Backbone as CSV, one residue per row, in Angstrom:
resi,resn,N_x,N_y,N_z,CA_x,CA_y,CA_z,C_x,C_y,C_z
1,UNK,-9.683,-38.965,137.829,-9.268,-40.125,138.595,-9.715,-39.983,140.050
2,UNK,-9.527,-38.839,140.627,-9.888,-38.622,142.017,-11.409,-38.638,142.193
3,UNK,-12.147,-38.129,141.184,-13.607,-38.139,141.256,-14.149,-39.567,141.244
4,UNK,-13.595,-40.429,140.407,-14.038,-41.820,140.345,-13.816,-42.528,141.675
5,UNK,-12.693,-42.256,142.287,-12.387,-42.889,143.573,-13.368,-42.411,144.643
6,UNK,-13.644,-41.117,144.668,-14.589,-40.564,145.634,-15.992,-41.119,145.381
7,UNK,-16.382,-41.224,144.112,-17.697,-41.754,143.779,-17.815,-43.221,144.193
8,UNK,-16.769,-44.007,143.964,-16.793,-45.419,144.361,-16.894,-45.568,145.872
9,UNK,-16.172,-44.742,146.598,-16.245,-44.791,148.066,-17.644,-44.397,148.527
10,UNK,-18.220,-43.391,147.887,-19.577,-42.972,148.243,-20.594,-44.064,148.002
11,UNK,-20.500,-44.744,146.859,-21.425,-45.839,146.549,-21.243,-46.975,147.545
12,UNK,-20.025,-47.282,147.899,-19.755,-48.338,148.871,-20.350,-47.997,150.233
13,UNK,-20.158,-46.763,150.685,-20.718,-46.350,151.971,-22.245,-46.363,151.943
14,UNK,-22.833,-45.958,150.835,-24.289,-45.992,150.706,-24.804,-47.435,150.760
15,UNK,-24.114,-48.342,150.084,-24.521,-49.754,150.099,-24.427,-50.336,151.502
16,UNK,-23.405,-49.968,152.242,-23.266,-50.454,153.621,-24.366,-49.892,154.501
17,UNK,-24.672,-48.600,154.327,-25.704,-47.960,155.157,-27.081,-48.535,154.878
18,UNK,-27.389,-48.823,153.631,-28.708,-49.340,153.270,-28.843,-50.801,153.677
19,UNK,-27.772,-51.553,153.624,-27.845,-52.983,153.886,-27.675,-53.385,155.333
20,UNK,-27.595,-52.437,156.257,-27.390,-52.800,157.657,-28.668,-53.349,158.273
21,UNK,-28.574,-54.303,159.180,-29.757,-54.866,159.831,-30.491,-53.860,160.705
22,UNK,-29.837,-52.786,161.121,-30.503,-51.793,161.967,-31.683,-51.164,161.240
23,UNK,-31.640,-51.128,159.927,-32.745,-50.586,159.158,-33.997,-51.436,159.244
24,UNK,-33.872,-52.692,159.577,-35.002,-53.601,159.668,-35.452,-53.837,161.112
25,UNK,-34.838,-53.176,162.057,-35.154,-53.411,163.467,-36.599,-53.052,163.779
26,UNK,-37.134,-52.003,163.162,-38.503,-51.617,163.469,-39.486,-52.685,163.000
27,UNK,-39.228,-53.312,161.841,-40.106,-54.381,161.377,-40.097,-55.555,162.342
28,UNK,-38.925,-55.940,162.826,-38.829,-57.056,163.767,-39.549,-56.722,165.072
29,UNK,-39.394,-55.502,165.559,-40.040,-55.142,166.819,-41.555,-55.064,166.649
30,UNK,-42.039,-54.642,165.467,-43.481,-54.610,165.233,-44.060,-56.018,165.228
31,UNK,-43.355,-56.952,164.617,-43.824,-58.339,164.591,-43.803,-58.921,166.002
32,UNK,-42.725,-58.676,166.735,-42.630,-59.189,168.103,-43.721,-58.589,168.985
33,UNK,-44.010,-57.297,168.817,-45.075,-56.669,169.598,-46.436,-57.295,169.290
34,UNK,-46.695,-57.562,168.015,-47.971,-58.181,167.645,-48.099,-59.580,168.234
35,UNK,-47.032,-60.345,168.206,-47.058,-61.696,168.781,-47.278,-61.621,170.284
36,UNK,-46.611,-60.699,170.952,-46.789,-60.564,172.406,-48.204,-60.111,172.755
37,UNK,-48.763,-59.186,171.969,-50.150,-58.762,172.222,-51.104,-59.931,172.059
38,UNK,-50.876,-60.748,171.019,-51.730,-61.912,170.784,-51.643,-62.887,171.948
39,UNK,-50.416,-63.230,172.363,-50.240,-64.209,173.437,-50.714,-63.685,174.787
40,UNK,-50.564,-62.397,175.025,-51.024,-61.812,176.293,-52.544,-61.857,176.417
41,UNK,-53.250,-61.881,175.289,-54.708,-61.887,175.319,-55.304,-63.290,175.269
42,UNK,-54.491,-64.314,175.237,-55.014,-65.690,175.265,-55.170,-66.150,176.704
43,UNK,-56.195,-65.657,177.342,-56.473,-65.997,178.732,-57.859,-66.634,178.796
44,UNK,-57.935,-67.965,179.042,-59.241,-68.637,179.030,-60.198,-68.134,180.100
45,UNK,-59.686,-67.478,181.134,-60.551,-66.951,182.187,-61.232,-65.646,181.776
46,UNK,-60.767,-65.028,180.703,-61.332,-63.758,180.238,-61.708,-63.885,178.757
47,UNK,-62.954,-64.273,178.472,-63.373,-64.469,177.073,-63.240,-63.204,176.225
48,UNK,-63.367,-62.018,176.839,-63.241,-60.787,176.059,-61.802,-60.598,175.560
49,UNK,-60.826,-61.090,176.326,-59.436,-61.010,175.884,-59.177,-61.969,174.724
50,UNK,-59.819,-63.138,174.768,-59.661,-64.102,173.670,-60.235,-63.509,172.385
51,UNK,-61.359,-62.784,172.484,-61.936,-62.133,171.308,-60.960,-61.103,170.740
52,UNK,-60.250,-60.382,171.597,-59.253,-59.410,171.137,-58.133,-60.136,170.401
53,UNK,-57.668,-61.250,170.963,-56.593,-62.010,170.321,-57.042,-62.533,168.962
54,UNK,-58.262,-63.063,168.885,-58.757,-63.601,167.623,-59.028,-62.506,166.604
55,UNK,-59.344,-61.304,167.060,-59.582,-60.202,166.116,-58.291,-59.757,165.437
56,UNK,-57.154,-60.119,166.010,-55.871,-59.766,165.399,-55.544,-60.672,164.216
57,UNK,-56.270,-61.784,164.064,-56.003,-62.745,162.994,-56.882,-62.454,161.785
58,UNK,-56.423,-62.870,160.626,-57.251,-62.833,159.429,-58.297,-63.927,159.536
59,UNK,-59.314,-63.841,158.679,-60.337,-64.890,158.711,-59.770,-66.222,158.235
60,UNK,-58.809,-66.184,157.338,-58.133,-67.398,156.869,-56.754,-67.429,157.505
61,UNK,-56.479,-68.420,158.321,-55.216,-68.491,159.050,-54.574,-69.855,158.817
62,UNK,-53.265,-69.872,158.820,-52.511,-71.122,158.686,-51.532,-71.216,159.844
63,UNK,-51.451,-72.386,160.451,-50.528,-72.612,161.556,-49.630,-73.786,161.179
64,UNK,-48.336,-73.593,161.302,-47.373,-74.657,161.043,-46.752,-75.079,162.360
65,UNK,-46.601,-76.381,162.551,-46.050,-76.897,163.793,-45.029,-77.974,163.454
66,UNK,-44.122,-78.225,164.376,-43.095,-79.244,164.127,-43.578,-80.647,164.454
67,UNK,-44.715,-80.781,165.136,-45.252,-82.084,165.486,-46.495,-82.371,164.641
68,UNK,-46.693,-83.629,164.223,-47.870,-83.962,163.411,-49.158,-83.767,164.203
69,UNK,-50.240,-83.369,163.601,-50.357,-82.875,162.238,-49.663,-81.520,162.120
70,UNK,-48.927,-81.323,161.066,-48.045,-80.161,160.951,-48.736,-78.898,160.468
71,UNK,-49.902,-79.014,159.892,-50.563,-77.823,159.338,-52.039,-77.804,159.690
72,UNK,-52.533,-76.615,159.970,-53.946,-76.376,160.153,-54.298,-75.169,159.309
73,UNK,-55.467,-75.222,158.630,-55.897,-74.123,157.795,-57.375,-73.830,158.086
74,UNK,-57.759,-72.611,157.903,-59.168,-72.246,157.993,-59.453,-71.243,159.084
75,UNK,-60.694,-70.828,159.150,-61.073,-69.796,160.117,-61.158,-70.304,161.556
76,UNK,-61.257,-71.605,161.752,-61.366,-72.128,163.115,-60.159,-72.960,163.453
């Protein structure tokens, strides 16, 4: 009886530890860093920076916007 209770508490604590948002913080910060690097390199006065920003994208890109036209697809 005591072993089952201890095992249930252990499983519960493991589920809480695995399901916490802190475990996903590195993924969010990596995405935010990539977005900031992209936006920091969009400087029309420095064409070499724009090339760096565009090199971060795949050849096929999709952009969604809240204003019409809502979608753009393709390499350009």
